[in-house]
N, C-alpha and C positions, 0 to 999 in steps of 0.2 A: 247776040243778046236779044231775048224777046221784049216786046213792049212792057210786059208785066215785070220783068227783071229791071228793066231800065227805070220804070215807074218807082219799084221798091227801092232801088239805089238812090234815086233822087229824094224820096221821102226820108230815106235815113240821113243823107247829106244835109237835110234841112230840119233835123230833129236833134235836140240837145244830146251831146255825146254821152256814152256810158261813162261811169266812174272808172277809175283804174281798178279797182276791186272787181266790179262787174265784168270788165274787159278780161281781166285775168280768168275768172270763173268760166266765162264765155269760151275762151280759148281752151282751157283746160278740160271743159266738157267735150268739146269737139275732137280733142286728140286723145283723151283717155277713156270715154265712156261710151258705151253702146247706144245707138239711136239718138245722137245729138240733136236731131231735129225737133225733139221733144222739148228743147229749151225754148222759153219765151223769146229771148233774143233782144236785140237793141230797141227796135221800133216798137214792139208790143211791150217791152219792159218799161219804156218811157210812158207809154199810155197807162199801164197799170199804176206807176208812180203817180201821174197826174190825176187819175181818178180818185186815188188814196188821199192825195193832198187836198182835193175838192171836197171829200166826204169828212176828212180828219176823224178816222174811225178810232174808237176806244178799244174795239174788238174786232179783229179781223180773223177769218176762218179761211185756210186753204186746203183743198183735197187734191193731193198729188203734188208732191214737193219737188221731184226728180232731183236735181243737183243743188236746189235752193236759189236759183236765180230770181224767180218770179217773187219768191217769199221776201228777199231782200229789196225788190222794187216795191212791193206793196208796203212793207215796213217803213219806208221813207216818209209817208203821209200819216203815220200813226199820231194820234193825240199824245201830248206830253206823258200821260198815264197810261197809254194804250199798250196792248200786247197782241200778238199774232200767234194763233195756234194753226200748225200744218201737219198733215197726215201723209206719210209715204209708206207704201207697201214694202218696197225692196230694202231689206236691212243692209245690203252691201253699200247702199249709198249714204248711210248714217253718218260715218266719220268724215266724209268730205262735206256734208251739209253742215255739221257742227263746226268745222274748222272755218268756214266761210262766214257762219253766224258769228262765231267769236271774233273773226277778223273785223267784222262790221260793228263789233261792240254792242252786240244785241243778245247776248246769251241769257240775259234777265228778262228779256221782253219777247223773244221768239221761243215758242215752245214746240219741239219736235216729237211727235207721235209715231212710232214704228208700228205698222200693223194693217189689217184690213179696215178700211173706213167704216164698212158697215157695222163692224164691231166697236170701233173707237168712238164714232159719233154719239151712239147714245151715252157714253160717259161723260160727254162734255155738256155742261148746264150753263154756258155762257148766252147771253143776248148779243147777237152778231149784228155789226154795222155794215160789213162788207164781206162778201163770200166770194171765193174764186174756186170753180170747179174745173180741174183739168187732170182727170184720172182716166180710168178705164171707160170708154165711151158707153159701153153696153149698160153701165149702171148709173148714167146720168140722172135718169129719173129717179132711181132708188136714193141717190144723194140728195137730190131736190126735195124729195118727200121727207127725208129724214131731218132736214134742217129748216125748211121754209117756216114753221111755226116759231123757230128760235130767232129768225131775222125780225128787227125791230120794224114796225110801220115806217116807211119811207127809207129803209135800208136798202142796199145794192146787192145784186148778185151777177157774177160773171161766169159764163160757161164757154171754155175754149174748144176749137176743133169743130165747130159746128157746120162748116162746110163739108168737112171729111174729105178732103181731097177732090171736091167737087161732085162726090158720089151722091149728095142729097139732091141735086138738081134734077129736075124732071126729065131731062133728056137722057140721063144715065140709067141704063138697064141694070137693076139690081138682081144678082142671083138669089135665090130662095135661102142659100147657105150663109150668105153674107150677113150675119147676125148684127155685127157692129153698124154697118150702115142702115139696116132697118130700124136699129135702136136710136140712132142719131136722128133720122128723119122722124120717126115717131114722137121723140121728145120735142124736137123743133116744132111739130104741128100742135102738140099739146100744149106748149107755153103760148102759142099764137092765140088759144081760145081760154087760157087759164084766167079766170076773173081776179085771182089773188095778186097777179103782177101786170106791170105794163112793160113792153118789151121793145128794143131796137136791134136789129140785126146788123152788125158791122162786118162788111167783107174784107177785113183786115187779116192778112196772111191766110190762115185756115179757117176763118170765120170766128168771130167772137160775139156772143149773144150777151146784151147788157139788159137786165131786169131791174125793175123798182118794185118793191112790195108796197101793195096799196093798203 
């Protein structure tokens, strides 16, 4: 076991456990779905829930639902009248997502949109209190620009996988054809100088960027 693995296990052991529903979704995703590493998982899921509880958002936007784990975590902190909109590109995941949303008694509060987020986002006219971007990394900046004007001043954005397997680090030699890594690096650098937000880079799992709109 590497020190990083041991550190992660220690952190999970000292973090509030998953609910039984989330534990079941976690297990089912790892057994039945391709690329289960895309799941937010226990530690990050509890962080998403904690941030949502701190913000008490009326409107949450998630770009990249996968099997619905992060959506359920984010929904835990919704204000009493709050709603969450989540966008997933892969229609094969729709049935599973809706099943778990129903099991969490959130059918009337979690709205699933299946399709390309670049097309779906312009149809949503909400003012967002909290946004979680966890979709195709090459379009991080596209999604950011499509929604930043709809985030209320003082609202928060979270962008996942900003370490991108440590490929963003200066010591990593990026091949010209590696468009995803170039896109993540460029987005991270852009945010650092973007006067519309302030930012904190959290080296949790594969990196989580926390932004507050000014």
